[in-house]
N, C-alpha and C positions, 0 to 999 in steps of 0.2 A: 841541164844547163848551165852554161855560165852566163852571167849578163853582171853588166858595168852602168853603172847610172854616171851620164856625161853631165854635171852639174858645177854652180860656183866653188868657191873655196870660202862662206859666208853661212851659217845662217840660210834655209831656206825652205821657206816650207811647201811646195810642190817636190821639193825630193823627200821629202821625209812622208809627204803623204805618197808618194807613190812607190816610197821603199814600204810601208805598212802595205799597199795595198798586195804588194809582191808577194812579201811572206804571209798574208794569209791566203795566196793561191800556191804556196807549198815554196816557192822560190826563197832557198836559203842560202844558195850559195851568191852573194850580188855583193860587187863592190863600188867604189868610186873613182872617178877620174876628174879630179879639178881644176878648172879654169880660172884663172884671176879675175875677181871682179873689182871694177872699179865704178865707186856711186855716182851716179850722175844727180844732177840739180832736179827737185821735184818739177814735174810739170804740170802746166796749169791746165786740168781737165772739167768738166762738169760732170761728169758721172764717171765711177769708177767702178769698170765691169769684171775686175778679179780681186780679191783680197791681197793685201799687206801680203808681200813673200819673203820680204827678208827678217824672218824673225823666226824664234825657237832655238835650239843647241845651235853650235858649228859642226860641220862633216866629221870635223877629227875626233871633237867628245862622243858621235853616235858612232863613229869605226873605232874607239876606243872600247866601248862599251859593249860593242855588236861583236868582237873580234874580228872586224872587216876588214881588207886593204884597202887604202887611199893612194894614188897617185897625183903628182903632179902632173898637169896637162903635158908639158913637151915630153914628157915618155911615152904618149901615145904611140909611137910608129913601133916602140918594142911590144907592144901591150894587144897592138891590132890582132894577132894571133892567137892571143888566148882568152880570147872571150866569143861567144857564140854573138852576140848582141851586146851594141851602146844603146841604151834609150835616156834621149834626151828629154833632161829636166829645165834646163838651164845651161845657154853655149852664150858665146862671142861666136866670131866668122872662125871657120873651120876649114883648113888645109883640103883643097882639093882633093889631092892623095887619100887621105881619109874621108873626107867628104862621100866619094868613089866608091870606097869600099864594099859599100853594098851592106855593111855590118851596124850602119846607126839609121835608130828608128827612132823618127817624132811624131808626137801628136801636133798637126794644126788646129787651131781654133775656127776654122771656116772647111768649105767644100772643097777642093782642088778639085777644077783648074776654076772654078767661078769665082771664091773667094782667098788671095794670096797677100802674103805679106804681113804689117801690123795692124790693130786694133780691127780683126778678121769680127769680132762682136760687132764690133758697130758699121765697120761699112755693109757688111750681109742686111741690117737694118735698112739704112742709108739705102741703100743701090735695088733690094727686095727682093735680094736673093734667099734661098732657103738658109736653114739658119742648123748647122753641124761641126761635127768634128772627123777630122780623116788621118788615120795612121798612115805614114807613108816612110819608104827610106828618102835619107840623106842623099844629095848629090850636090852637083858644085852649083847648082842654080837655085834658085831662092823658091821654095814650095814646090818643086818640079819635078820631084823624087818617084818613083813607081808608088799608086795608088796601091795599097792594100786592105782598106777599109773604111768607108763610111757610116758614121751614126749620126743619124738627124737630132736636133732637139726640140722635144715636143714644145709646142705652144699653147696655151689654152687663155680665153677670154679674161679670166681671172688675172693673171700673171701684171706685173709693173715691170721695169726695165732691172729691178731691182732683185726679182724672184725669177726672172725669166735669166738673169745675169749666172746668177747663183747655180742654178742646174745647168747652163752650159758648160761653167767651168768645173763641176762637181763630173759630170761626161766625159770632160776631159782628161781628169784623173783617172777615170773608171776604165777609159778607152787602152790608157799605156799601161794599166796595169792588169789588164787582160791583152796584152798584144798575142797573144800563144796562139787566141783563140780567131784572131784575126788571120796570122799567118794559116791556119786550116782552112781561110775561108769565111770571110764577113761581106756584110753588105754593100755593095758599092752602086753611087747613082751617076749613072750615064744622061750624054746629052746636057751636062750643062758645059756653058759656054764661057772658053776658057777668057781668063783678065790676065794684065798685068799686075804685079805685086803693089801693092801700097803701100803707102807713108804713115806715118803718125798720124790719127785727124785733126787737125786745128779747132779750136774752140768753136769760128763760127761755123765752121760745117759740123762739129758735133751739136752744137744748136739745134739744126737743123733735123741731125737724125732725132735728138728725141721730139720734134715735134712732128715727125712722123712715124712713130712708134703706133699711135692709137692703128693707123689704116696696115701697119704692117700687121701688126696682131691681131686685125680682121681679116687678114687675105690668109692667115697661115696656122690659125689657132685650130686647136682638136678639141675632139668631146671630150677624152677621157684619157686620163695616163697610161702610156706606155711604160713598160718592162727595160732595163737597159738590156736585159739581156735577151729580146726578143729582136735586136738588131746587130748581135753579133755571137 
């Protein structure tokens, strides 16, 4: 199976973590399709639910070291038929023709269709939705492509926001690195009410989310840990 990671033309932690996970699964034939990245000004947030992403070696360096191919994003029309799947590690807006090809797989950090859009971890807590990640096909609409698998994130009574966010992010990497298992048939949560895509959470709303965490944890806490492999 030929894979291509869709990511940014700069150091990117998630891309390296997914690449390492794929290598451990035996996916050696994996290349890079790089989108131009423009760094925005840092946002003022009360709680950072994901690790700093723009650290480590550049993807040019990784490709040169490992003998992988690396392409500028402008070449996607010539590449779409060369690869079985493109896995989204980081991306800007994608042209509708490419998005609708059926070959782009993404892991969204919320359970689609209940939690769509940005800051999914925080919005799930604030709105009282179950927490989890969704592997889905990209299409031209935000977080609305075919759902391939859900993986719920266990919550425990001794969790803090920090420990829960770290587990949720680790599961995001796990699901994308194990995409092939989801394609063979993964867990799907039915009966989730659809919602509109959400924007970035403001600081004022974020403060409300933090205040609601104790009651959210009490609602969803489990007695013991679940292995990621029990979900996919």
